[in-house]
N, C-alpha and C positions, 0 to 999 in steps of 0.2 A: 402297155402304154396307159391304159385306163387306170390301172393300179397306181402308176406313177403320178398321174394327174390328181387322183383322189388324195394321195399322200401330200402332194404339193399344196392342194387346197387346204388340207388340214393344217399344214405348216403356215400358210398365209393367215388363216383364221386365228391360229395361236399367237402369231406375232402381231397381228393387227394391221390396219390400213396405214397408219402413220409410219410405222417401222418399215413396212414393205415398200411404201412410196420412197422413203429415205434411201433404202437399199438400192432401188432402181435408179434414182436420180444421182446418187453419189457414185454410182458405177462400181460398187463393191463386187460386182461380178455375180451373175446369176446364170449358172450353166446347168443343164444344156439350154440351148436357145429356145426350145419348146417351153421350158419352165418360165423363161422371161416373157414370152408371148402370153402364156396362161396367166401370169401375174398381172400383166397390163389389162387383159380381158377381165380378170377377177376384180381389179380395182374399178374398172369402168362399170361393171355390174353392181358393185357396192355403192358407187356414187349414184347410179340410176335408182336403185332401191331406196336410198336415203332421200333423194329428190321426190320420189313418189310418196314416201311416208310424210315428208314435210308438206306436200300439196294436200294430202288427205287431212292432215292435222289442221291446215289452214281452213279447209272447207268445214271441218267439224267446229272450229272456233267461230266461224261466221254463222253457222246454223245455230249454235248456242247463243250467240249474241242476239240473233233475230227472235229466238224463242223467249229470251229474257225481255226483249222489247215488247213482244206480243203479250207476255204475262203482265207487264206493267200496264199496258193499255187496257187489258181486260180488268185489272184491278181498279183502274181509274174509272172506267165505265161502270163497274159494279158499285163503287162508292157514290158516283153521281146518281145512279138510279136509286140507291138507298136514301140519299139525301132528298131527293125529289118526292119521295112518298110520304 
């Protein structure tokens, strides 16, 4: 059973999410039923992983923006100090 699941997962990865989703929703048949349930679970896990990656990317962009703003402020303060001397 575990070997079957590993083979199915390799098949899912090779075909990709879009094709697998199309096969599931078109009803082109996915037998045995355990393969169908594994496909649904695998798609759910892929969507969750993608969402987590997008959230991490969003946090990284926000941190980069704040770092850039801080660098600009430090530069302005530095120029201001240099001009006052």
